SERO-4910 file (N, C-alpha, C, O; in steps of 0.05 Angstrom, whole numbers):
BEGIN
 pado doro    nc1    nc2    nc3   cac1   cac2   cac3    cc1    cc2    cc3    oc1    oc2    oc3
  Met    A  -1131     -8    266  -1111     14    266  -1085      4    279  -1086     -8    300
  Ser    A  -1063      9    267  -1038      0    278  -1029     18    301  -1037     41    302
  Glu    A  -1014      6    319  -1004     21    342   -983     41    334   -965     35    318
  Met    A   -986     66    344   -966     87    337   -944     86    358   -949     85    382
  Lys    A   -919     85    349   -896     85    366   -875    105    357   -872    109    333
  Trp    A   -861    117    376   -839    135    369   -816    119    359   -810     96    368
  Ile    A   -802    130    339   -779    117    327   -755    135    332   -755    159    325
  Ser    A   -734    124    344   -710    140    350   -696    147    324   -694    131    306
  Val    A   -687    173    322   -673    181    297   -646    166    295   -634    164    274
  Ala    A   -636    156    318   -611    140    317   -616    113    304   -597    102    293
  Lys    A   -640    103    304   -646     77    292   -655     80    263   -648     64    246
  Arg    A   -672    101    257   -683    103    230   -693    132    226   -704    144    244
  Leu    A   -690    142    202   -701    168    194   -725    163    175   -727    142    164
  Pro    A   -742    183    172   -765    180    154   -755    176    125   -733    185    118
  Glu    A   -771    162    110   -765    157     82   -766    184     66   -784    200     70
  Ile    A   -746    188     49   -745    213     33   -761    208      8   -758    188     -6
  Gly    A   -777    228      1   -794    226    -23   -787    248    -43   -764    254    -48
  Tyr    A   -808    259    -54   -807    279    -75   -790    303    -66   -793    314    -44
  Cys    A   -772    311    -83   -754    335    -79   -737    334    -55   -728    355    -45
  Gly    A   -731    310    -44   -713    308    -22   -725    312      6   -710    316     25
  Tyr    A   -752    311      8   -765    315     34   -781    290     42   -791    275     25
  Ser    A   -783    286     68   -800    265     78   -829    274     78   -835    298     74
  Glu    A   -848    256     84   -875    264     90   -875    279    117   -855    277    131
  Lys    A   -895    294    122   -898    307    148   -900    286    170   -916    267    167
  Val    A   -885    289    192   -886    271    214   -887    286    241   -881    310    242
  Leu    A   -894    272    263   -891    283    289   -862    280    298   -850    260    293
  Ile    A   -851    301    311   -823    299    320   -821    308    349   -836    326    358
  Thr    A   -802    297    364   -796    305    391   -770    319    390   -749    308    382
  Ile    A   -770    344    400   -746    361    400   -736    365    429   -752    370    446
  Lys    A   -710    361    433   -698    366    459   -681    390    459   -662    393    443
  Asp    A   -687    409    477   -672    434    479   -664    436    509   -679    448    525
  Gly    A   -642    424    516   -634    423    544   -654    406    560   -657    382    554
  Asn    A   -667    418    580   -686    403    596   -714    405    584   -733    393    595
  Ile    A   -718    421    563   -744    424    551   -748    404    528   -731    401    511
  Ile    A   -770    390    530   -777    371    509   -804    379    497   -823    383    513
  Arg    A   -806    382    471   -831    389    459   -836    373    434   -818    361    422
  Thr    A   -861    372    426   -869    357    402   -882    376    382   -898    394    390
  Cys    A   -876    372    357   -888    388    336   -888    371    310   -878    349    310
  Thr    A   -898    382    289   -896    369    263   -873    380    247   -866    404    250
  Gly    A   -862    364    230   -840    373    213   -834    354    191   -847    333    188
  Val    A   -815    361    175   -805    344    153   -775    341    155   -761    359    166
  Tyr    A   -765    319    145   -736    315    144   -727    319    115   -739    309     96
  Glu    A   -706    335    112   -696    341     85   -668    328     82   -651    329     99
  Lys    A   -665    315     59   -639    303     51   -636    310     21   -648    297      4
  Ser    A   -620    330     16   -617    339    -12   -589    352    -16   -571    348      0
  Glu    A   -586    366    -38   -562    381    -43   -568    410    -48   -588    417    -61
  Arg    A   -552    427    -36   -555    456    -40   -527    467    -49   -507    464    -34
  Arg    A   -526    479    -72   -501    490    -82   -479    469    -83   -456    475    -77
  Gly    A   -487    445    -90   -468    423    -93   -459    410    -67   -442    392    -67
  Lys    A   -471    418    -44   -464    406    -18   -488    391     -7   -510    400     -9
  Pro    A   -482    367      6   -504    352     18   -516    367     42   -502    379     58
  Val    A   -543    365     43   -558    377     65   -576    356     78   -591    342     64
  Glu    A   -574    354    104   -592    337    120   -601    353    144   -584    361    160
  Arg    A   -627    358    146   -637    374    168   -667    370    171   -681    360    154
  Trp    A   -677    378    195   -705    377    202   -716    406    198   -702    425    205
  Ile    A   -740    408    188   -754    434    184   -781    432    198   -796    414    193
  Glu    A   -786    452    215   -812    453    229   -833    460    209   -831    478    193
  Asp    A   -855    445    210   -876    448    191   -892    474    193   -899    486    173
  Phe    A   -897    483    217   -915    506    222   -904    532    209   -918    546    196
  Cys    A   -878    537    213   -867    562    204   -844    559    184   -833    579    173
  Gly    A   -836    534    178   -814    530    159   -786    535    169   -767    536    154
  Arg    A   -784    538    196   -757    543    208   -741    517    208   -751    496    213
  Ile    A   -715    521    204   -696    498    208   -694    493    237   -690    512    253
  Ile    A   -696    468    246   -694    461    274   -665    458    281   -650    442    270
  Arg    A   -656    474    300   -628    475    308   -623    459    333   -600    457    342
  Phe    A   -644    447    345   -641    431    369   -641    402    362   -647    395    339
  Glu    A   -635    385    381   -635    356    377   -663    345    372   -680    349    389
  Val    A   -666    332    350   -691    317    345   -685    288    354   -668    275    343
  Ala    A   -700    280    374   -695    254    387   -710    231    374   -700    209    371
  Ala    A   -735    236    366   -752    215    355   -773    226    337   -778    251    336
  Trp    A   -786    209    322   -807    217    303   -827    194    301   -822    171    308
  Met    A   -851    200    291   -871    180    284   -889    190    262   -893    214    260
  Pro    A   -899    172    246   -918    180    225   -943    193    237   -950    187    260
  Leu    A   -955    211    222   -980    223    231  -1002    202    231  -1002    184    214
  Pro    A  -1022    204    248  -1044    186    247  -1062    191    223  -1059    212    209
  Glu    A  -1079    173    217  -1098    177    194  -1116    200    201  -1123    204    225
  Pro    A  -1124    216    181  -1143    238    187  -1169    228    198  -1178    205    193
  Tyr    A  -1183    245    213  -1209    238    224  -1229    234    202  -1230    249    183
  Lys    A  -1246    214    205  -1268    209    186  -1293    205    203  -1294    189    222
  Glu    A  -1314    219    195  -1340    216    209  -1351    188    202  -1349    179    179
  Glu    A  -1364    176    222  -1376    150    217  -1403    154    204  -1417    173    210
  Asp    A  -1410    135    187  -1437    137    173  -1459    129    192  -1482    129    184
***
């Protein structure tokens, strides 16, 4: 299993796939002194002829209005051993 590491959004953003969205990833959100982690997707598309780049929280589909500092791919799903 490869080592999981946080990737700064200043260095690299997730790869955009089907319909202008990334795969679901873990993200770290900074809201002043509060730092939290959740899952989300990165969107890079066009809406009404204007470019759109934003993070969307996976759980409720809300647009994230705070600073996303870093992200990392999700780990492989759990598999029971034989």
